[in-house]
N, C-alpha and C positions, 0 to 999 in steps of 0.2 A: 658380076657386071664391071667392062671397063669404063676406069674413070672419066676417059674421054667421054665416050659413051654416056655416062651419068651427067657430066657435066652438060652435055648438049640438051640433055632432058631438062636441068635446072635453066637453062636458059631459056629454052619454051616456056616454060614454067613464068621465067620472072617477066617474062614480053607478054604474056597474057595479060589482056588490058580487064578481064572480070577477076583476076585476083589483085588483092590488095598489096601484099607484102614482097617486096622483091627480095631474091633470096642473095644471100652474102656467097664470097669466097669461104668465110670461118665455118658457116654453117654448112658447105660442101664438104670442108675438111672435115668438121664435128662428126658427120653421117659416115664417112669413111672409118675416120679413127672407130668410129663405135663398131662398125661391121668388121672391122679388124681384129679387133679384142672379143666381140662377141659375133663369132659366126653365123649363129645360129636365129638373129635376128632378122627381121623382116624388113628389105628396104621398103615397100611399101608403108610399112608402121613409120621409119622414120622419115621419110618424105612427109608425111603428115602431122609427125611430132615436131618438126620445126618450122612448118607452116601455120601450125596451130589451128587446125581446119576445126576443131572442136567448135571454134567460135567464128568461123567465117559465116556468111549468109549461103542458102543454100544452091545459090545459081554460081557462086564460086567456089563450092564446097564440088559440085557436079563437074563442072568445068577441071577441077584436079583430077578427079577418079577418073575423066575420062583420055586427060594428058595422060595419066598412069598406065593407064589400061592400052590404050595406042603404043606405048613404049612398051608394051612388054612387061609391064610392073605389076605383080597381081598380089592379092593378099596371102599371105604366109600362115599357115596351120601356126597356132602358137605350141613352143615343145612342153607346155605345164597346161595345168588347170588351175584357174586363180583361185579359186575353192579348197583347193590342195595345199596350197602356198603355207609355208609356218615360219614363225620369225623365231630362229635359234637362237641363244646366247650363249656360247661353250666355254667351260666345262657349264658353269652355271651362274644364274642371273647376281650372286653374292660375289662370286668371282670371275668377273668378266674378262675372260681373253680375245676370243672370237666371235663376230656376229655372223651368222647365216641366214639368208634369205633364199629360199629356192635352191638353186645349185650357185649362189653369188656368195663369195664369202670375203670377210672383210677384218682387219686387225682392230681391237679396240685400244685406242687411246690411253695408256696407263699414267702418264705424267700430268693429268689434267686437273686445275685448279676446282674442286668440288663444289664452291661457292657458284661457279659459273656455269655449274652443269645442270641444266633443266631438271625438273624430276616433276612430272604431270600425270594424271590419270588418264590411261590410253586404253582404250577397249578394243583387241584388234580385228580386224574383220578382213575378209578374201580382196574387197576391193583397193580399198585404202592399203593393205598388206604389198599387193600389187605393185602401189605407185611407189613406195617405200623401197622394193627392190628397185627398181628403174631411178630411183634417186642415187641408190647405193652403188648402181654401175655407173654412172655420171659421176660420183664422187671418186669411183676409181680411178677414173681417165683423169681426174684433176678439173674437171670441170665447174664453173660459179654456177648456180642452180636459182630457176626463176619458176615460183609456182604461180600460176594466173588461173583464176577461176572465180565465180558470182562469194559474193558474200557470205558466211556462214557452210561453206562446204568443207571446211578442216584443215585450210591451210597452215595455220598457227598449229595447231594439233600435229600435225604431219611432220613441220620443221622443228619443233621442240621434241617428238618422239625420237624423230630421228638423229638428233645429237643425244639425246639421252642412251639413245642404246649404243652408241660407238662414245658415250663418255666426251664429247667434245665441250669444250670451253664456249660461251656465247657472249656476245656484245648484239646488244639491241638497240635500236633507233628507230623512233615511228615518224614517217615525214608527212607533211600538211600544205596547204595551199601557200602558207607564208614561210615555209622552209627558205634559207638562202644556202648560199654556199657556204659562207661565216657557221652560221649555225650548223652543218653538216661537217664541219674539220673542227670545229671548237666549241667547246661547254662553257659558258658561264656562269663563273660560281662566288660568292662574297667572303672571303675569308680575314675575320679580323676590322669587317667593316674595310674592307680594300675589293674592290670589284676585281678578279681576274680571271685568266681564260685557262681552260684544262684542255687534255687533248679530247677529243670527243670520242665516244664509241668504233667509228671510222679509224681514227688514229692508232687507238690501242690495238686494233683486230690486227691492224696491217705489222705494229710493229712486234706484237707479241706472239701473232700467228693463232688468233682465233677465229671462231666462225662469226662474222658479221650478218646478224639479220633484219634487214632492212623492210619494214613493215607499211603498207597502205604508200609502196612508191608510185602509185599513180595519182597520187595527189600531189605532189610536188611540181613544180614550175620544168618544164622540157629543160633549161638552162642548168639546172642543178642537176637534174639527173644524165646531162650530157659530160656532167663531171665526172658520176661515176662512169660511165663507157670510155673516158680517157683513161681513169686509172687503170680498169680491167686489160684495155686495147693496147696499150700503149705503158703500162706501167709507171707512171711517171704522175705527178701532182704537187701543186705548188700549195704550199699554206699561207695564212695570213701572216703568220710569223716569220716569215722569210724562210722558213725550213722547205726540202723538197721530200716528195715520196718519190724514191726510186725504185728499180726491178734490180739493177747490180751498182755497188757498192763505188766510187769514186775515191780515188787518193786524196789525204790530206782535206778530205771533206766531212769527216765523223760527225762534226758537229750539227750540219746544217742539213745531213741526207738522214733517213729514216729508212733503210733497207726493208722493203717487202719479204714478210716472212714467207717461208714455201710452204708452211701448214695454213696461212690465210686463204678464204675462202667466204665467198659472198652467198648470202640465199636472202635472194628478195621473193617478196610476198606483192602483188597487186589483184583489182579487182580487174573483170574482163573491160575492153574498151565499151564505151557507150552509153545508153541509156539500162536502168535508172541512176548509176553511180556518177557519171561525169566528169570521169578524172580524164588526163591525158591517156593516149595511146603509147601507153610505156612499152609495149609489147614493139611498135613500128620504131621507136625512137631508139632503144638500147637491147632490143631482144637478141639480135644477133651475135652478142657476146655470152652469152646465156645459153646453156642447156635449158630447155622450155620444157615444164611440165604441164598439160592443162588439167588442172582439178576440179571434177565434177563430183554432182552428190554422189553419194554410194547406190549402187544399184538396191531391190529390193531385198535382195538376199541379206546383203552386208548391209544394210540398214537394219533388217530384223536382229541381227546379230547385237546391233549397238544398243536396240532399245528393249531388247531381252534384258542387259546389261545394267541399263539406267533405270528400267522399270520391271524387276523381277517379281512383282504383285500382280502386277496390271496386266490384265485378261490378256491372252493370246489373240482371241476372236477382236480385240479393240485395237491392238497394236496393228494387225496385219491393215484392218479399216481406214485405220491413219496413213498407213503406210501408201495405201493404193491410192488414197483421196491425196497426199499431198505427192504422188507421183500425175496424177492428172492434171494438178494445180501446174507442175513443172511443163508439163504438155501446152497448157494455155500460155503458160508464159515466152516458151518457142515460139509458139503460134503468133504472138504479138499481141493476143488478148488483154494479158495481165503486164502491169508493169514490174512491180515487184516479186526476184526471183525467190519464191518458198522454199529455205533450204532446211538441210538436215538438223542445224541450228536449234530453228524454232520448231522442229519435232522434237526433237531431242528434250529442249523445256519442257514442252508441252508434255511428255511422259514422267520428266522429272517430279513436274508439280502433281503429277498424278499419282506417283507413288507416296509422296511427301502427306498427299491431303486428299486421300482415295474418298472421303465422303464427298469434297467439291464437285458437281456438276461437269461433266464434258463441255458443254455447253458454254459454261460461264467460262472454262480455261481456254478455250479458243478464242473466245470474245477478247481476250487481254492480246490476242495473237492479230486479230482481225479488226481492230478497233479503227485503226488509220482508214481501210478500205469502206468503211460503211460513209464517207462522205461520198463517194463514189457509186451511184445506184446501178451502173452496169457491171463494177466490179463487185459490187455485193451480191448481185443476184446471179453473177455464175459462181462466186464462193458457196452460195448457198445451195445452189442447184448441186453443184459436185459434190459436196458433203452430204446434201441427202439423199443423194445418187448411192452412197456409201452406208447411208444408215444410222449419219452421226449427222442431230440436230445442232445448227449452230444459227446464230443471229435471226431468230424465228420473229415475225411480228406478232403472229395470233397464239393461243394456248394450245398446250400439244390437249388433243382428243381422241377419245377410243370409241372405236365404233365396231364393235364384235356383235356375231351372230347372235338373232333373239334366243336365249334360251325358252323351252315351250314345255310345261310342264303335262306329261300324259300320266291318265288315271291308269288303274291297274287292268292288265289285258284282259279282256273279254272274249271267250271261246264263242267265234261265231259260227263256223263251220268245220265239219269232218270228213276227210277224204280219204276212203280205203279203198281196196280192191273192190270191183262190184261181186259180191256172192253169189250172185244167181247166175255170172257169165262166167265161160271157161277162157282158159288163157289160151290164147293161140301161138303156134310157133314162129319163131323168125327165121331166115335162112342167113346164114353167119358164113361169112368164107374169109379167110384169109390167104396173106404171101407177104414175103419179104418187100419191106418197101423200096421201091426202084426208084434211082436217080442218077442224074445223068449232070456232067461235070467235074468240078472240083476246083473252080478259078480262085486265085486269090484276091482279096478286095485289100487295098490301100488305102488307110484314109491318110488327107492329106496333112497339112503342116497344122499343129495345134494353134488355134486362134483366140484371142482373150474376150469373153462375151462382156457386151455392156449391161453389166448388171445393174438394178439398181434395188437398193432395199428399201422395203415395204411397210416400216416402223419408223422413220423419222420423223415424218410430221404425224400422222394416223395410226393409232395400234388398233390391228386388226389381225385376222388369220394370216393376212397374207403375209410370208417376210422376205420375198422380196421376188423379182420379175427381170426378165430378159429378152431378146428378140434375138431368136434364129436366122441367122445369115443367111436369108433366100431370096430370090426375086420371084419364086410363086407359091403355090400357096400350101399351109402345111396340110399333110391330109390326117396325120396319125401321131401319136407319142405315147410310149410306154416306160416305165420308170421297172429296175432290176432292183433284187434284195438287197444290193451294197449301194443304191442309189444314182448309179450312172443310168443317166436318159438316152432314149434313143428316138430320131424323131424323123420322120419319111416325109419328102415335100415334092412339089413340081418344077417344071421350069427350067431346066431338066430334072428329072427324077434322080434326088439326091439323099442318100443317108448320112445322118448327123449323131456323132458319136458325141456325149456330153459328158465330163468326167464326174465323179461324184460329188467332188464340191460345187459343182455348177457354177466354174468360173473360166474353162477354156473348152472348146467344141474343135472337130475333127469333121470333114467333111468327104464323103467317096460319091464317085457321080456311077449313079446306076442305071444309067443309059442304055448301055447295051443289053439289058436284062428287061429295061422296059422301053423298047424304043418310041418313037414320039407316034402318037394317034391322035384320030380327029379329036376324041375328047381324053383329058389325061385320065390314069388309071384311077380307080378309088381304092388305094393299098390301105390293107389292116395290118398291122403287127400284133406278136406276141413274144412274148418272153417263156422257153420251155426249158425245165430243168429237169436233169435225169437223176434217178436213183445213183447212178455211178458217179455221177460229178460233173454230167456234161451240162453247156448250156449253150442254147441254141436262140439265136433271132429268128422269126419266121416272119416272112411277107408273102401275104395273099392277095392277089387282085381276085376280084370276085367275078370280074366282065369275062375272062378267060378262063377260069379254074387254076391258074397258073398259082404256084407254091414255091417261094423259094426259102432256102435253111440256111443261116448264116452260123457257123461256128465262132463263138468269141473266143474259144481259148485258142485256136488256129488260124483265127482271118482269113478262112475259106469257104467258098458257098457254091450250095449244089442247089438244081432245080429235082423238086420230088414231085412224080409223076402221079396224082390221083384217080386212080381207075375207078369207074362205078359212076360218076357222075355224067349227066346229060351236058349239051355241050349250052348250057343256059347258064345265066346269074348264081351262085353258089354263095352261102353266108358261113363264115366260120366262129365255133363255139371254142374260147380259150380259157373258160372258168376253171378246168383242171389242169394248164398248163404249167402250175410249178409240180406237178406230179408226175410230168412228162407226155398227158396227152392231149391232141390237139384232135376237133370234130368238124366233119363238113356237111351241110343239108341244103336240100334245092327246095323251095315250097312249091306244094301239088307235084312233088316227088316223094317216092315211097324210099329209098336209098339212104342210107347214113354212113359217110366215111369216117374213121377212126383211126387217125395214124400214132399208134406208141413207138414213142422216142427210147424207152428202156430196154424192149426188146427188139428194135428193128421191124415191127411188124406193122402192115397196114391189112384192116378189117374193114370188108364192106356189109353192112347190116341190112338185109330187105325186109322193111316191115310189111305188113299187110292193110297199113292204112298209108294215107298220104299226109304228108307233113306239112302244118302250117307253122308250128312253134317248135321249138327244142329246147330241152335245159338238161344238163349234164352235173350229175348231183355228185355221181360218185362212177366212178369207169365201168362199174358195172349194175346201175341203177340210175334210170335218164326217167324224165319225166315229157311226154311228147303231144302234141293238141293238132286234132287229124283238123282236114282240111273241108271235110262233107257236113260235121253237125256240131266242130268247133268245141269237141268234148275232149277231155285228159285221157291218156292213158299213161299206166305205168309199164316201163319196158324193164325188163331184173334176168338176171341169171338164174338157170332153175336150178345149178348146181355150183360148189364150193369151185371146182377144177375148170368150169367153165369160166375163158378169159372176156368172154363180151356178152351181153344181156341178148338171151336168143327165145325170151318169151314177152308176150304183152298183153296186159289185161286192162280194160274197161276200168276207170276210177268213178266210185259212186260218191255223190255229195250228199251231203245232209247237216243239214240245220238254215240258218237263216236265208243264207243267200241261195240256197238248194239249184235254182233254178234260173240266175242267172249268169249268163255268158262271162266269166274273168278271161282277164288280160294279163299274166303275170307280168311283173317288170324284173322280180327278184324271187328267186329262192336259195333261202339259208341253206348250209353245209348242214347243221343241227336239227333243222327240222325233220325233214326223214331221217332215218336210222336205219342204214342196212342190217337187215335181219335175218334170220331163215324164214320168216312168214312176210317179208318184204311189206308191212303195213304201216 
């Protein structure tokens, strides 16, 4: 983009009353220099960076995005992946010559004073590695750096580790509300009982070419920070003893002038403006002379990197719960419901405590962090609700309770009835017809973007059989849900008909609209699900609509769906038996009808078995052994295969019942697979 056009965009951006910070010419130059040196940079990201949009109100941020979009400045994909960035010290960390982060490389200073070089413990993670790379770019451009963010997000760690990697000597000064211009430029000390003033860290850094780290810059009065602006912008400052800091020497003024060393840089750390820090708006007053970096809490992946390093013996599941809980707390902070920004610092301290004192309960450890919030009833309630949602007890008023199901002891089993094939009756033949499965379609089903489930842990207050619960995002009624052997859940809901895919960990859900397969009707379809596994490794999710006998099969390996034609059923409601779906068989029958339909997914064959009785109940014990109940006398019949080579049952025989309940009309609710053992005599 041409500079004049870009200048016009920034002018419109500055005059927008919804945006708080007016962009200066120096910020325009900074953006252009950065784009010139690093052409793969995104102009969209550069404008957001100089605007510090991370901390803008949502209305102002939306206005900025609309302004950029209207001028054709769109988001540009990054040329790298944050989780693939690596920090490399070449040739090795014992003998460093250069530093490389991603594709950015910078020489390591060799003549540094080792006493002034930070030496800290820093656990590298993707998010903070990306921030270090951005800082390295600005350092190569000769910029002074401003790291701004909430407390506890790692600003000091980033600054110190950056200097440690490049072996840059550091002078440190921390500002506060009582800081004056004199205390900024001179440090009092007593030598031999006499008070004298020595050069402050600022003066030493300017003179010797050190990096000056100014911490808590937002706490100092604005007239003090304006001195910093004059030094960086104009390159001069007058000291209290009459000396002057200048960017270029003047002839004959060696004793009263301190020339700014070419290696001098300033790295300023400040909290974001506003509540709860209540500091001055350092960015608005001085921000345009710095290259600004908004430092936020690491993302979940990066935070887990850190926590695993600080707590290697802490269970992974607990670390995930803590990370998710703190993420929810930060969302509440952004929404203005909580005032204290719970940062990575608090989370790391909790995990370090658990690592050192594993016998101490998590509730007690967290109490040390949230004691202050006990005095605010609303904040306390939100904290308790957030942690209980993730199964972490904290600040509970009552004792932990246990509510498990009652154990009922039963006596030894007593044989009350014996069911056998009636010996006095002859087996009747059944007509078996077979044909290849007929289907139409082959449409692709594309689930939507994965969304996080609002999962609430079930054992945070009461210990019961329930591990957790969550709500499926639907406007209608949940019709059916089924679980696979891998833990994946599939659910079908109405208004409109939607199929939901829930991952194995039950953390995210994706949804696919099924309206075109089940169009709007007077009454919503009462769909039923079955999950079929075949011997060849096929995995099919089947959807059956009993009202019109429609049957859909979704190949979960290919995400394609077909409609299976069920031949042999009357145009009335049908019922599905999925008890042998794990073996590849699905059966269908209709009350007061004699046909049973079996779909064999293993061989791709559909069977129609015509029974000599009308069916009121059907139980599939084995593919070649069934139990059916007739409509006329409510008697049970055994349907079995007459020969080992017959794929489906072709004989039916009345079941004789002897024992205590021989004359009772039974209603079976469950038939165990091991009760009737298929054999040659089928008894």
